[in-house]
C-alpha positions as CSV (number, residue, x, y, z in Angstrom):
1,X,-0.1,-0.1,0.3
2,X,2.6,2.5,-0.3
3,X,3.7,1.9,-3.8
4,X,3.8,5.3,-5.7
5,X,3.2,5.1,-9.0
6,X,3.6,7.5,-12.1
7,X,1.4,8.0,-14.9
8,X,2.1,10.0,-18.0
9,X,-0.9,12.4,-18.2
10,X,-1.4,12.9,-21.6
11,X,-1.8,8.9,-23.1
12,X,-2.7,7.7,-19.1
13,X,0.7,4.8,-19.5
14,X,3.0,4.3,-16.4
15,X,5.9,5.6,-16.6
16,X,9.5,5.5,-15.2
17,X,11.0,8.9,-13.2
18,X,13.1,10.1,-11.1
19,X,12.0,11.2,-8.0
20,X,13.0,13.0,-4.3
21,X,11.5,12.2,-1.5
22,X,11.9,14.8,1.8
23,X,11.5,12.9,5.1
24,X,11.5,14.3,8.6
25,X,14.4,11.6,10.4
26,X,15.1,11.6,14.5
27,X,18.6,12.7,14.6
28,X,19.3,9.7,17.1
29,X,18.5,7.0,14.2
30,X,21.2,8.8,12.3
31,X,24.4,8.1,14.4
32,X,26.4,6.0,13.6
33,X,25.4,5.2,10.0
34,X,28.1,7.9,8.1
35,X,26.1,7.6,5.3
36,X,22.8,9.0,6.5
37,X,24.8,11.4,8.9
38,X,26.3,12.7,5.5
39,X,23.5,13.1,3.6
40,X,21.4,14.8,6.6
41,X,24.6,16.7,6.9
42,X,24.5,18.4,3.5
43,X,20.2,19.0,4.0
44,X,19.5,22.7,4.4
45,X,17.2,21.7,7.6
46,X,19.3,19.2,9.9
47,X,16.4,17.2,10.5
48,X,15.2,16.0,7.2
49,X,16.5,13.1,4.9
50,X,16.4,13.4,0.8
51,X,15.5,10.2,-0.7
52,X,16.1,9.8,-4.6
53,X,14.2,6.9,-6.2
54,X,12.8,6.3,-9.4
55,X,9.0,5.2,-9.3
56,X,7.2,3.0,-9.3
57,X,9.0,2.8,-5.8
58,X,8.2,2.1,-2.3
59,X,7.3,5.1,-0.2
60,X,8.7,5.4,3.6
61,X,6.0,5.9,6.5
62,X,3.5,8.9,5.3
63,X,3.7,11.1,8.3
64,X,7.5,11.1,8.3
65,X,7.3,12.8,4.2
66,X,7.0,16.5,4.0
67,X,7.7,17.0,-0.1
68,X,8.4,14.7,-2.8
69,X,9.5,16.4,-6.2
70,X,10.0,15.5,-9.5
71,X,13.3,16.9,-11.1
72,X,14.1,15.1,-14.1
73,X,14.9,16.8,-17.6
74,X,12.4,14.7,-19.8
75,X,8.9,15.8,-17.7
76,X,8.1,19.4,-16.0
77,X,9.3,19.5,-12.3
78,X,6.4,18.8,-10.0
79,X,6.4,19.4,-6.0
80,X,4.3,18.4,-4.0
81,X,4.5,20.2,-0.6
82,X,2.7,17.6,2.4
83,X,3.1,19.5,5.2
84,X,1.7,23.1,3.4
85,X,-1.0,22.1,1.1
86,X,-3.6,19.2,1.9
87,X,-4.6,19.0,-2.1
88,X,-1.0,17.3,-2.1
89,X,-0.8,15.5,0.8
90,X,-4.1,13.9,-0.5
91,X,-1.9,13.0,-4.1
92,X,0.8,11.1,-1.8
93,X,-1.9,9.3,0.4
94,X,-3.6,7.9,-3.3
95,X,0.3,7.3,-4.3
96,X,-0.5,8.4,-7.8
97,X,1.7,11.2,-9.7
98,X,0.7,12.6,-12.9
99,X,3.6,13.9,-15.1
100,X,4.0,15.7,-18.2
101,X,6.6,15.0,-20.4
102,X,8.4,17.8,-22.0
103,X,8.6,17.6,-26.2
104,X,11.3,15.9,-27.8
105,X,12.2,13.6,-25.6
106,X,10.6,9.6,-25.5
107,X,9.8,7.5,-22.3
108,X,12.7,6.4,-19.6
109,X,12.0,3.0,-20.8
110,X,11.9,3.1,-24.8
111,X,15.1,5.8,-24.4
112,X,17.2,5.5,-21.1
113,X,20.3,7.0,-22.0
114,X,18.5,10.1,-23.8
115,X,20.9,9.7,-27.1
116,X,17.3,9.1,-29.4
117,X,15.7,12.7,-28.4
118,X,14.9,15.6,-30.7
119,X,17.6,17.7,-29.0
120,X,20.1,15.2,-28.6
121,X,20.7,15.8,-32.6
122,X,19.0,19.1,-33.3
123,X,21.2,19.2,-37.1
124,X,21.3,15.1,-37.9
125,X,17.9,15.9,-40.4
126,X,19.7,19.0,-42.4
127,X,23.3,17.3,-43.0
128,X,22.9,16.4,-46.3
129,X,21.5,19.8,-46.8
130,X,24.4,21.5,-45.1
131,X,26.4,19.7,-47.6
132,X,24.2,21.6,-50.9
133,X,24.8,24.7,-49.4
134,X,27.8,24.9,-49.0
135,X,28.5,24.4,-52.8
136,X,26.8,26.7,-53.5
137,X,27.9,29.3,-51.0
138,X,31.4,28.5,-52.7
139,X,29.9,28.3,-56.2
140,X,28.5,32.1,-55.7
141,X,31.3,33.3,-54.0
142,X,33.5,31.6,-57.1
143,X,30.9,33.1,-59.7
144,X,30.8,36.5,-58.0
145,X,35.1,37.0,-58.1
146,X,34.7,36.2,-61.9
147,X,32.2,38.6,-63.0
148,X,34.2,41.6,-61.5
């Protein structure tokens, strides 16, 4: 019952998306665990720990969740502030995130390394035309000099 899932708002299909979960922790629980101590020390608030996961994933106990964020280059940013907004808290309790993919990006399942996106190769379709353009410019520059 603590599994959170992400769905594409346009297609309704399940999506893999990196999320960050801010959780409240008891400082006494961090003692003796160097990795958690370092993570908490880097946090602006000492009793907040940021977990990085990929949805769908298991959530920590709901009472300890402060915020859920989606921060990925392929989707529009989303922040659910559970402590200050009751609608956000309800969305997290329902364990469903609706994300909006940015134009030109494929889902993580289809292109996990982001090498097939439109932004990765912006001039690939123009490569054959660039050769023709160079020839035209060279021909035009040569023709203009001969006429003078």
